[in-house]
N, C-alpha and C positions, 0 to 999 in steps of 0.2 A: 508496608506490604510484606513484612516478614511473617506476620500472623494477623488474623482478623481483628484481634483486640489491641494490636500495637498502633494506637493512635495517640499522638501528643496533642492535647487540646490547645496549648498555647506554647509553641516551640520556636526555636531558632535553628537555622541551618546555615553553616558557614562553608564557603567555597574557597579553595586555594589551588591554583595551577591546574584547573580543569577537573578537580576531584572534590568530593565532599570531605571537608576537613573535620567537621564536628556537627553533632545534632544534640540539642539540649532543651530542656524545658525551662531554663533559667539563663538569662543573658549573662549573669555574673559568672556562669560556668564555662563561657566560651574561652578558648585559649587566649592567652595574653596578647598574642600577635594580632588579634582582631580588634583590639582596643582602638577606638577612633576611626574604624573603617566604616564604609557606607552600610547602613542598615535600611533595608526596604521593608516597611510594614505592609505586607500584602493584604491583610484582612481577608485572606482567602484560605483555601485548603490546598496543601502542597502534596503532590504525588510524584512518583517516578514518571519520566517522559514515556509517552505511549509508543508501543512497538507494533507496527503493521507488517506482518510476515507473509502477506500475499497481495501483491499489487502489480498490475501492468501499468506503471505510471505514465508511460508515453501516451496512453489513450485517455487520460483524465482531463483533456480539454474538450471531450465530446459529451453531449448531453445523454441522459438516460434514454435508451432505446425501448420503444414499446414492443415487447416481445410478442410476436404474433400468435404463438401457440405453445403448448407444453412439449418439451423435448425429452428424449430418453437418454441421450448421451452427447458428449461434446463434439462428435463428428458431424452432427446434424445441422445445428443452427448457423455455423459459419458460411454455409452455402446459400442461405436465404438471400434473395436479391436485395431486400431492404438493408440487411446487415452489410452486405458487400458494398452497396452504393453509398451508405451513410455512415458506416463505422470503419470498415477496413480500408476502402480506397482513399478517403480524405487523409488518413494518416500515411498509408503506404505510398500513394502516388503524389502527395503534395507536402504535408507538414513535416514529415520525417526526412525528406530528401534534400532540403536546402538549408544552408546555415542560418539565414535570417529567420526562418520559421522554426527550425529545430532549437535554436538558442532561446527564443521567446517561449516555446513550449516547455522546455526544461525548467526555465525560471518560474513559469506560471504554476506548473503542477507541484514543484517543490514548495512554493509559497502556500499553495492551497492545502498541502499536508501540514505545514507548520502551524497555520492559523487554527488548526483543530487540535493541536497539542501533540502531534506526531513528532518524535525525535529520531526514530529509526524506521526505515522502510526496506522493502525487498524488491529489487529489480528495476534498474534503469541503466542501460548500457549505451554508450555513444561511440560513434566512429570519428576519430580525430585525425585529419589528414590521411584517411584511408586505413588507419590502424584502430583496432578495437580496444576500448578501455571504458571503465565505469566513470560515470559523471562525478565530478568533484564540486560540491557545493556546500550549503549550510547543513543539510540533512546528513545523518549517518545512514549508510546503506549496508545491508547484511553481507553483500558480496564484496564490499570494499570499506570496512569499518574505520579505516584511517587510524588504527591504534594497534600496536604490536601485541597487546594483551588479548585482542579479540580475533579468533581464527576466522578468516573469510569464508563465506558460504559459496556454494555453486548451485546451479539450477538446470533443470531440463523441463521443457514444456510439452513437446510432442510425446505421445504414448510410445512406450517401448513395445514393438510388435516382434514376436519371436518366431515368425515364419518368413518364408521368402529366401531368395538367393543370398541376401546379405545378413541373414539372421545372426549367424555366429559372430560377425563383426560388430553388429549393434549390441549384442549381449556383452561382448568383451569390452566395448567402449563404456557401457553403462557400469560394469563392474569396476573398471579402472577409475572412472570418475567418482563412484561411490566410495571407493577405498583409498582415494588419494590422500596420503598422509600429510601433504603440505596444506590442505584445506580443512574446513570445518564441515558443517552438515551439508546434505545434498537435498535441495528442494525439488520435488517431482510431482507433477500433476497426476494424482493417483485416483483412478476409478471415479472420474467426474461424470456422473450420470446415475440413473436409477435402474438400468436394465442389466441383463447378464453380460452384454457386450462390455459395459463399463467395468463390471466386477472382474471380468476375465483378465484385465490388465494387472490386477492384484495377484491373481493366480499365476500369471506369467512370472512375476517377481518371485513368488514363493517357490515355484517349481525350479527356478534357476538359482536359488539361494542368493537372492539380491535384496534381502531385507536385513538390515543391521541397525546399530545405534546411531548411524549417521543419516539414515533415511528420514526425511520429513515429507509425509504424504499430504500434499495440498488437496483440499476438498474431501477425499476419501468417502464420498457420499454413497457410493454403491456397495460399501462393505457391510457384511453381516457381523453379528456379535462375535462369532468365532474368528473372523478375520481381524477384528479390532484386538481381540485377545492375543492373536499371533503377533501382531505388531508390537504390542506391549511387551510380550515375552522376549522379543528380539531387541528391545530398547529403542524402537522407532518412535516417531512422534507424528502428530497431524496438525494441519492448520484448517480451522473451521471458517467458512465464509457463508454464513446463513442467508444473507440477502440475495447474493448471486444464486445460491442453490435454489431458493424459492422462486425467484424471477424466471429462471430458465427451466427448472425441473419440477416445480410445484411442491417441493418438500425439502427438508434438510436432514441432517444426520440424526440418528436415534440417540438422544442424549442419555437415556437410561443405560443403553448398551455401552456408550462411551464412558459413563461414570463407573459402571461395573467393571470395565476392563482395566481401569486405573491408568489409562493411556494419557500421557502428557500432551496437552493441546494448547494452541494459541489462536488468535483471531487474525483475519485478513480481509481487506475490503474487496479484493479482486480488481475492480476498475469501475469507472463511472458509467460506461454504457449499460452494464447489467449488474451493478452492485452499488455499494454505498459511496458517497462522495468522500467520506473520511472515516477514521476509526471511531470517532464519537457516534456517528450514525450507526456504524456496525454494532457497537455496544448496545444500542437501543433495540436493534433487530434481534440480537442475541438474547437480550433480556426477555423480549416478547416470546421468542421461540421456547425459551426455558420455562416461562409461565404456562404456555400452551401444553407443554409436555409434563407438567406437574411439579414445577419448581425443583428440578433435579439438582441444580447448582445454586449456591448462595450468591448474593450480589458480590460479595468479596471474591469468590472464585471466578466470577465473570470478569471482574477487573484484573485479577491475576492473569487472565488469558491475554490481556493487552499490556502486561507489565512484567511481573516476576516470572510467570510461567513462560512468557514469550522469550525472555532472556535465557531461560533454561533450555528452551527448544533449540536455540542457536549455539548453545554451549557457552554463553556469556554470563551466566548467573553469578559468577564471582565478581563481575565488574559492573553490571547493569541490572535494572529491574526492581531494585528496592532502594530505599533511602537509608544508607549506612555509611559511616565514616570510612573513607578509603575508596569508595566506589566512584566511578565516573559521574560527573555532575550533569546528568541529563534529567531535567526537572520540568514539571508542569504545575502551574498554579491556576486553580479554578476559583472564581469569585464566590465569596460567601462561606459559611460554616454551618452546614446542616447536620442534624443529629446522625443521619446515616451517611457517612462520608462516601461510601461506595455507590449508593443510589444517587448521591449528588453528582458524581462523575458520569454515571450512566445517563442521567437526564440532562446533563449540561449541553448547551448549544454553543456555537462559535463565539457569540458576544461575551460569554462567561469565561473564555480563555484569557487570563490576565497576564500570563508570562510563560514563555517557553525558553528553556536554557539547554544548550547542547555543549558538552565539553567545557562547562563553566562560562560559556559566552551567551549572553542574552541575545536571542535571535528574533524574537517576536513578543509583543505583548502591549499592555497598557502603555500609552505614550509616555506618561510621567515616569513609570518604572524604567522604560527603555532609556530615557534621557539620564536618569540617575545612575544607571548601570553601564553607561557608555564608556568604553575604554579606548576606542579608536576614533580620534577626532578628525582623521583624514578622510573618512568615508561616512557620509551623513546617514542618519536614520530616515527611512522612507515612511511618510505618514499615510494613513488610510483610515476610513471609518467602517466599522463593523456594527451593524445595527445603528445605534446612536452613540457609540463609544469610540473614542479616538485611540487608535492603535499605531504601532510602528514596527517596521521590519529593519533588521540589520543583516543583510545577506552577503556581505563581502566575505570572500574566502581567498586566501593567498594562493596564487597560481591557478585560480579558476578561470576558465575561458569565457564565462558569462558575467564577469564583474561589471561590465559596461551596461548591463540590462537590468533594470529594476522591475518590480512587480507591476507598477502602473504602465511602464513602457511595454512590457510583455503583453499585458491585457489589451492595450490599444493595438499593438502589432497583430496579434492573433484575431482580434475582432474584425479588423480591416481585411485580413487575408481570407478568413473563413466566410466573409460576406460575399466574396467573389472568387471562388477557387479556380475556375477556368482562366479568369483574368490574371490571377497570381501566376499560374503555370505559364501563360503566354509571356508575362514579363520576365520570368526566370529564363525561359528559352531565348528570348531576345537578348538578354544580358549575356548569356553564354555565347551566343552567336557573335556578338560584338567582341567579346574577349578573344574568341578563337581567331577572328579576323586580325586582331592585334598581336596574335601569337602568345597569348597569356594562358597559363594552365587553368583549366576550368573545374578542376576537382574541388568539390565542396570541402571547406575546412572542418566543418562540424555537422555531422548528421546523426541519425538515431537508428539503433538496431531494434527490430521488432520481434520480440520473443513469442508473440502470439500469432504470428503469420508464418505458418509452416505448410509445406506441400507434402501430400501423402505419396510415398514412393510407389511406383507402379507394381512392384512385386509383392506389396502387402495391401493393395487396394481392396481386395476382397475381405479383409479383416474388419472393414468399417461398414456400418449400416447407414446408408445415405437416404435422403429424400428422393422424390421422383427424379427421373433422368433429366427432364426439361429444366428443373430448378438447378441441378448440378452443372449442366452444360451452359446455362445462361451466363452472359457477361454484361451485367447492367452497367451503364455509365455512372461515373461518380456524380454525386449530387452537385449542383451548382453552388449551393450555399448551405451552411450549417451554423447554428448559433454556438458561440463559445459557452461551455458549461460554466455556470456561476461558481464562484469560489466558496460559497456557503450553501447550506441546504435551504434554498429559497430561490426566488426570482424566476424570470422568464415564465415558462409553462410547466415548471417542475411538478407541481401538485396535480396538474391535469395529466401529466405523463404517469404519475403514480396511480391515479384513478383509473387510467386506461389499461393497467397491467392485469392480465387475465389469471395469472398463476399465483397471486398472493391474495390473502383474505381481506375482506372489508375491515375486519378487526385490526389487522396489522396496519392497513392504510390509516385508520383513525388514530391508532396509537402514535404513529410517526407524526401525523399532523398535530396531535396534542402536545408533542414535545417541542415543536417549532413555531406553531401559529398561536403565539400568545403575546 
């Protein structure tokens, strides 16, 4: 991924102490210290690990929501009764609130990302004994990369509104976070929507001089060509989420304007309720959108958006995103060796993911590979089947609070809880009441922060365009049951939900089916 032509047709990659030690096209050229070491013949194509720079991971246990109509901006759809009852409340009122469900949720969504080749994600924060901190597991996270060479990112989900009694304070806080010298880039949901209301949030940043080389504008859907040019001139970047854009708003970013601006961009799934299940699926949607707009970007450039360019967006390009000696060993292997290595990755489905390595540790892959690369005999590899292929997880992480929960246990726990949400809440309330009677502290050990659940402050309420008043004031009850989203792009009624989407084309639906239904 250093250049489109830099492909080694028959190569060897050596790993030492979490970093790539050597890459060569001849085994005899490997450093002498690797003589006699384990060699895994993958018979596949080796890529840098995939980087997903926009995801609300906590919600990725939920199935795809059938979006009821086309929306103009992000302030509208969260008030829809179906969304509140079936997306927001199951997480907010149940799954995120209790340790037993929160731990299972974190394990499940992490594993779900790993089995698609994701090695770095953006966004999952936990509450541990009442204190806020980022989840520590097998995945690398942009906000807590667990490596002193990688500056940690920060993020803000709610729109910055520059009117109202607390406007000066909000602007000051945004500026302070953006320019914080102790951190890296600043992810901000920028102009998510297609109307002037969405674009106004970009104008607010521009007027208040809040755009610089640390700003990463997630979505940026409402921006015009001149706006994209301004971002590029200031050194800012964007994250493109084409499936979520189309599912909610019926269109995605103007790729010709994006290309002309020279703006650095990466890909992000957003979340399973209105986006892709994983970064492999998002690559397929990106490819289709690119075709529809005239093949603006090459296949290589699209893969860059999930690897080398994504690393550059976070400021990590010196350590991740390409396969080079000295870089961190975050690696993906896809089954087979096709002539177009970039299209091979774009078309790949989860069964073709043969190996995922993070920091030199094999975390997921072909069961035989996982057994051969096993270095920790104290913690077993967890077996599973994807398609008809035997795979394995190694999810143990020192000092992680979820080491006692495997993928299969998490799946079973969530399936049972989500089958009867009111029953689960009743059990939790009864357990708390019993503990209180015994004088035991009932504070949950491990819960989840919800970055996509925010309240609009009363002094800026008029800045948002809302649906009708009845919808806004309604308080629908949480659904009684909801199916756990499948860990691959398949199963349950997924394709029926795709067919029912009003805002995406029949051509996109057929393209996605062709990639998975074979």
